[in-house]
PyMOL CGO cylinders between C-alpha atoms (Angstrom):
from pymol import cmd
from pymol.cgo import CYLINDER

trace = [
    CYLINDER, 17.60, 10.14, 15.75, 18.73, 7.25, 13.59, 0.3, 1, 1, 1, 1, 1, 1,
    CYLINDER, 18.73, 7.25, 13.59, 17.57, 6.56, 10.05, 0.3, 1, 1, 1, 1, 1, 1,
    CYLINDER, 17.57, 6.56, 10.05, 15.30, 3.57, 9.64, 0.3, 1, 1, 1, 1, 1, 1,
    CYLINDER, 15.30, 3.57, 9.64, 14.81, 1.98, 6.24, 0.3, 1, 1, 1, 1, 1, 1,
    CYLINDER, 14.81, 1.98, 6.24, 11.37, 0.60, 7.15, 0.3, 1, 1, 1, 1, 1, 1,
    CYLINDER, 11.37, 0.60, 7.15, 9.98, 3.09, 9.70, 0.3, 1, 1, 1, 1, 1, 1,
    CYLINDER, 9.98, 3.09, 9.70, 6.29, 2.09, 9.50, 0.3, 1, 1, 1, 1, 1, 1,
    CYLINDER, 6.29, 2.09, 9.50, 4.27, -0.97, 10.35, 0.3, 1, 1, 1, 1, 1, 1,
    CYLINDER, 4.27, -0.97, 10.35, 1.83, -1.50, 7.48, 0.3, 1, 1, 1, 1, 1, 1,
    CYLINDER, 1.83, -1.50, 7.48, -1.09, -3.88, 7.85, 0.3, 1, 1, 1, 1, 1, 1,
    CYLINDER, -1.09, -3.88, 7.85, -1.76, -5.69, 4.58, 0.3, 1, 1, 1, 1, 1, 1,
    CYLINDER, -1.76, -5.69, 4.58, -5.36, -6.91, 4.30, 0.3, 1, 1, 1, 1, 1, 1,
    CYLINDER, -5.36, -6.91, 4.30, -5.68, -9.65, 1.66, 0.3, 1, 1, 1, 1, 1, 1,
    CYLINDER, -5.68, -9.65, 1.66, -9.05, -10.91, 0.45, 0.3, 1, 1, 1, 1, 1, 1,
    CYLINDER, -9.05, -10.91, 0.45, -9.42, -14.65, 0.54, 0.3, 1, 1, 1, 1, 1, 1,
    CYLINDER, -9.42, -14.65, 0.54, -10.92, -16.61, -2.32, 0.3, 1, 1, 1, 1, 1, 1,
    CYLINDER, -10.92, -16.61, -2.32, -13.52, -19.24, -1.74, 0.3, 1, 1, 1, 1, 1, 1,
    CYLINDER, -13.52, -19.24, -1.74, -15.76, -21.16, -4.14, 0.3, 1, 1, 1, 1, 1, 1,
    CYLINDER, -15.76, -21.16, -4.14, -19.52, -21.13, -4.49, 0.3, 1, 1, 1, 1, 1, 1,
    CYLINDER, -19.52, -21.13, -4.49, -21.76, -24.18, -4.89, 0.3, 1, 1, 1, 1, 1, 1,
    CYLINDER, -21.76, -24.18, -4.89, -20.89, -24.29, -8.62, 0.3, 1, 1, 1, 1, 1, 1,
    CYLINDER, -20.89, -24.29, -8.62, -17.12, -24.16, -8.10, 0.3, 1, 1, 1, 1, 1, 1,
    CYLINDER, -17.12, -24.16, -8.10, -16.78, -20.50, -9.15, 0.3, 1, 1, 1, 1, 1, 1,
    CYLINDER, -16.78, -20.50, -9.15, -14.33, -18.30, -7.21, 0.3, 1, 1, 1, 1, 1, 1,
    CYLINDER, -14.33, -18.30, -7.21, -15.93, -15.89, -4.73, 0.3, 1, 1, 1, 1, 1, 1,
    CYLINDER, -15.93, -15.89, -4.73, -14.38, -13.37, -2.35, 0.3, 1, 1, 1, 1, 1, 1,
    CYLINDER, -14.38, -13.37, -2.35, -14.20, -14.46, 1.27, 0.3, 1, 1, 1, 1, 1, 1,
    CYLINDER, -14.20, -14.46, 1.27, -12.95, -12.98, 4.53, 0.3, 1, 1, 1, 1, 1, 1,
    CYLINDER, -12.95, -12.98, 4.53, -9.81, -10.85, 4.63, 0.3, 1, 1, 1, 1, 1, 1,
    CYLINDER, -9.81, -10.85, 4.63, -6.64, -12.05, 6.31, 0.3, 1, 1, 1, 1, 1, 1,
    CYLINDER, -6.64, -12.05, 6.31, -4.24, -9.49, 7.74, 0.3, 1, 1, 1, 1, 1, 1,
    CYLINDER, -4.24, -9.49, 7.74, -0.50, -9.36, 8.26, 0.3, 1, 1, 1, 1, 1, 1,
    CYLINDER, -0.50, -9.36, 8.26, 1.78, -6.64, 9.63, 0.3, 1, 1, 1, 1, 1, 1,
    CYLINDER, 1.78, -6.64, 9.63, 4.76, -5.80, 7.41, 0.3, 1, 1, 1, 1, 1, 1,
    CYLINDER, 4.76, -5.80, 7.41, 7.59, -3.28, 7.85, 0.3, 1, 1, 1, 1, 1, 1,
    CYLINDER, 7.59, -3.28, 7.85, 7.55, -0.62, 5.14, 0.3, 1, 1, 1, 1, 1, 1,
    CYLINDER, 7.55, -0.62, 5.14, 7.88, 3.00, 4.14, 0.3, 1, 1, 1, 1, 1, 1,
    CYLINDER, 7.88, 3.00, 4.14, 5.32, 5.46, 2.75, 0.3, 1, 1, 1, 1, 1, 1,
    CYLINDER, 5.32, 5.46, 2.75, 6.08, 8.36, 0.40, 0.3, 1, 1, 1, 1, 1, 1,
    CYLINDER, 6.08, 8.36, 0.40, 3.63, 10.90, -1.07, 0.3, 1, 1, 1, 1, 1, 1,
    CYLINDER, 3.63, 10.90, -1.07, 3.19, 10.84, -4.85, 0.3, 1, 1, 1, 1, 1, 1,
    CYLINDER, 3.19, 10.84, -4.85, 0.39, 13.36, -5.42, 0.3, 1, 1, 1, 1, 1, 1,
    CYLINDER, 0.39, 13.36, -5.42, -1.18, 15.85, -3.05, 0.3, 1, 1, 1, 1, 1, 1,
    CYLINDER, -1.18, 15.85, -3.05, -4.14, 18.18, -2.96, 0.3, 1, 1, 1, 1, 1, 1,
    CYLINDER, -4.14, 18.18, -2.96, -3.87, 21.38, -0.97, 0.3, 1, 1, 1, 1, 1, 1,
    CYLINDER, -3.87, 21.38, -0.97, -6.96, 22.83, 0.72, 0.3, 1, 1, 1, 1, 1, 1,
    CYLINDER, -6.96, 22.83, 0.72, -7.29, 25.96, 2.81, 0.3, 1, 1, 1, 1, 1, 1,
    CYLINDER, -7.29, 25.96, 2.81, -9.80, 26.23, 5.62, 0.3, 1, 1, 1, 1, 1, 1,
    CYLINDER, -9.80, 26.23, 5.62, -8.51, 28.55, 8.32, 0.3, 1, 1, 1, 1, 1, 1,
    CYLINDER, -8.51, 28.55, 8.32, -5.15, 26.78, 8.33, 0.3, 1, 1, 1, 1, 1, 1,
    CYLINDER, -5.15, 26.78, 8.33, -3.17, 25.22, 5.50, 0.3, 1, 1, 1, 1, 1, 1,
    CYLINDER, -3.17, 25.22, 5.50, -3.63, 21.48, 5.18, 0.3, 1, 1, 1, 1, 1, 1,
    CYLINDER, -3.63, 21.48, 5.18, -2.18, 19.05, 2.66, 0.3, 1, 1, 1, 1, 1, 1,
    CYLINDER, -2.18, 19.05, 2.66, -4.15, 15.93, 1.80, 0.3, 1, 1, 1, 1, 1, 1,
    CYLINDER, -4.15, 15.93, 1.80, -2.22, 13.09, 0.21, 0.3, 1, 1, 1, 1, 1, 1,
    CYLINDER, -2.22, 13.09, 0.21, -4.26, 11.43, -2.52, 0.3, 1, 1, 1, 1, 1, 1,
    CYLINDER, -4.26, 11.43, -2.52, -1.78, 8.87, -3.79, 0.3, 1, 1, 1, 1, 1, 1,
    CYLINDER, -1.78, 8.87, -3.79, 1.24, 7.36, -2.08, 0.3, 1, 1, 1, 1, 1, 1,
    CYLINDER, 1.24, 7.36, -2.08, 4.09, 4.97, -2.81, 0.3, 1, 1, 1, 1, 1, 1,
    CYLINDER, 4.09, 4.97, -2.81, 4.61, 2.05, -0.44, 0.3, 1, 1, 1, 1, 1, 1,
    CYLINDER, 4.61, 2.05, -0.44, 8.02, 0.41, -0.26, 0.3, 1, 1, 1, 1, 1, 1,
    CYLINDER, 8.02, 0.41, -0.26, 8.47, -3.02, 1.32, 0.3, 1, 1, 1, 1, 1, 1,
    CYLINDER, 8.47, -3.02, 1.32, 11.42, -5.39, 1.77, 0.3, 1, 1, 1, 1, 1, 1,
    CYLINDER, 11.42, -5.39, 1.77, 12.15, -7.65, -1.22, 0.3, 1, 1, 1, 1, 1, 1,
    CYLINDER, 12.15, -7.65, -1.22, 9.93, -10.72, -1.27, 0.3, 1, 1, 1, 1, 1, 1,
    CYLINDER, 9.93, -10.72, -1.27, 6.89, -8.99, 0.23, 0.3, 1, 1, 1, 1, 1, 1,
    CYLINDER, 6.89, -8.99, 0.23, 3.76, -9.99, -1.69, 0.3, 1, 1, 1, 1, 1, 1,
    CYLINDER, 3.76, -9.99, -1.69, 1.17, -7.27, -2.32, 0.3, 1, 1, 1, 1, 1, 1,
    CYLINDER, 1.17, -7.27, -2.32, -1.62, -7.77, -4.87, 0.3, 1, 1, 1, 1, 1, 1,
    CYLINDER, -1.62, -7.77, -4.87, -3.97, -5.34, -6.61, 0.3, 1, 1, 1, 1, 1, 1,
    CYLINDER, -3.97, -5.34, -6.61, -6.90, -6.46, -4.45, 0.3, 1, 1, 1, 1, 1, 1,
    CYLINDER, -6.90, -6.46, -4.45, -5.10, -5.79, -1.15, 0.3, 1, 1, 1, 1, 1, 1,
    CYLINDER, -5.10, -5.79, -1.15, -5.91, -2.97, 1.24, 0.3, 1, 1, 1, 1, 1, 1,
    CYLINDER, -5.91, -2.97, 1.24, -3.04, -1.31, 3.12, 0.3, 1, 1, 1, 1, 1, 1,
    CYLINDER, -3.04, -1.31, 3.12, -3.45, 0.35, 6.50, 0.3, 1, 1, 1, 1, 1, 1,
    CYLINDER, -3.45, 0.35, 6.50, -0.91, 2.64, 8.17, 0.3, 1, 1, 1, 1, 1, 1,
    CYLINDER, -0.91, 2.64, 8.17, -1.29, 5.27, 10.90, 0.3, 1, 1, 1, 1, 1, 1,
    CYLINDER, -1.29, 5.27, 10.90, -5.09, 4.95, 10.87, 0.3, 1, 1, 1, 1, 1, 1,
    CYLINDER, -5.09, 4.95, 10.87, -5.45, 5.54, 7.11, 0.3, 1, 1, 1, 1, 1, 1,
    CYLINDER, -5.45, 5.54, 7.11, -6.57, 2.87, 4.63, 0.3, 1, 1, 1, 1, 1, 1,
    CYLINDER, -6.57, 2.87, 4.63, -5.31, 2.67, 1.04, 0.3, 1, 1, 1, 1, 1, 1,
    CYLINDER, -5.31, 2.67, 1.04, -6.28, 0.57, -1.97, 0.3, 1, 1, 1, 1, 1, 1,
    CYLINDER, -6.28, 0.57, -1.97, -3.51, -0.68, -4.23, 0.3, 1, 1, 1, 1, 1, 1,
    CYLINDER, -3.51, -0.68, -4.23, -3.50, 1.05, -7.62, 0.3, 1, 1, 1, 1, 1, 1,
    CYLINDER, -3.50, 1.05, -7.62, -0.69, -1.04, -9.09, 0.3, 1, 1, 1, 1, 1, 1,
    CYLINDER, -0.69, -1.04, -9.09, 3.06, -1.47, -9.21, 0.3, 1, 1, 1, 1, 1, 1,
    CYLINDER, 3.06, -1.47, -9.21, 5.09, 1.73, -9.20, 0.3, 1, 1, 1, 1, 1, 1,
    CYLINDER, 5.09, 1.73, -9.20, 7.15, 2.23, -12.34, 0.3, 1, 1, 1, 1, 1, 1,
    CYLINDER, 7.15, 2.23, -12.34, 10.86, 2.08, -11.63, 0.3, 1, 1, 1, 1, 1, 1,
    CYLINDER, 10.86, 2.08, -11.63, 12.85, 4.29, -13.97, 0.3, 1, 1, 1, 1, 1, 1,
    CYLINDER, 12.85, 4.29, -13.97, 16.12, 2.72, -12.84, 0.3, 1, 1, 1, 1, 1, 1,
    CYLINDER, 16.12, 2.72, -12.84, 16.11, -0.10, -15.38, 0.3, 1, 1, 1, 1, 1, 1,
    CYLINDER, 16.11, -0.10, -15.38, 18.87, -2.66, -15.37, 0.3, 1, 1, 1, 1, 1, 1,
    CYLINDER, 18.87, -2.66, -15.37, 19.49, -2.55, -11.64, 0.3, 1, 1, 1, 1, 1, 1,
    CYLINDER, 19.49, -2.55, -11.64, 18.50, -5.14, -9.06, 0.3, 1, 1, 1, 1, 1, 1,
    CYLINDER, 18.50, -5.14, -9.06, 16.07, -3.78, -6.49, 0.3, 1, 1, 1, 1, 1, 1,
    CYLINDER, 16.07, -3.78, -6.49, 16.07, -4.95, -2.89, 0.3, 1, 1, 1, 1, 1, 1,
    CYLINDER, 16.07, -4.95, -2.89, 12.53, -3.72, -2.26, 0.3, 1, 1, 1, 1, 1, 1,
    CYLINDER, 12.53, -3.72, -2.26, 8.97, -3.96, -3.59, 0.3, 1, 1, 1, 1, 1, 1,
    CYLINDER, 8.97, -3.96, -3.59, 7.28, -0.74, -4.66, 0.3, 1, 1, 1, 1, 1, 1,
    CYLINDER, 7.28, -0.74, -4.66, 3.51, -0.21, -5.16, 0.3, 1, 1, 1, 1, 1, 1,
    CYLINDER, 3.51, -0.21, -5.16, 1.25, 2.80, -5.59, 0.3, 1, 1, 1, 1, 1, 1,
    CYLINDER, 1.25, 2.80, -5.59, -1.93, 3.17, -3.57, 0.3, 1, 1, 1, 1, 1, 1,
    CYLINDER, -1.93, 3.17, -3.57, -4.81, 5.62, -3.15, 0.3, 1, 1, 1, 1, 1, 1,
    CYLINDER, -4.81, 5.62, -3.15, -6.24, 6.64, 0.22, 0.3, 1, 1, 1, 1, 1, 1,
    CYLINDER, -6.24, 6.64, 0.22, -9.80, 5.49, 0.83, 0.3, 1, 1, 1, 1, 1, 1,
    CYLINDER, -9.80, 5.49, 0.83, -10.22, 6.74, 4.42, 0.3, 1, 1, 1, 1, 1, 1,
]
cmd.load_cgo(trace, "trace")
């Protein structure tokens, strides 16, 4: 097995912005794009019901540099949907990153 930097295909759903009859911005249909990325658990909640199961509540998504992800986007990977919580804090200050990192919470 070889290591892959971006092992998942993540579908990024971005809400469009239209305008109403008065010129005010209004949400419109989502557009979707598949992007290579990685997913890492940040927080988990363990439940026991016959067998041990671990539910991931919050995850970190990593994407190649230049990938645009906004706070209103929805991310879908492996059948689960996540809402973007915000940028992930990078404690490695002073270095140049070659990836984009965001935190997200599972919604389904």
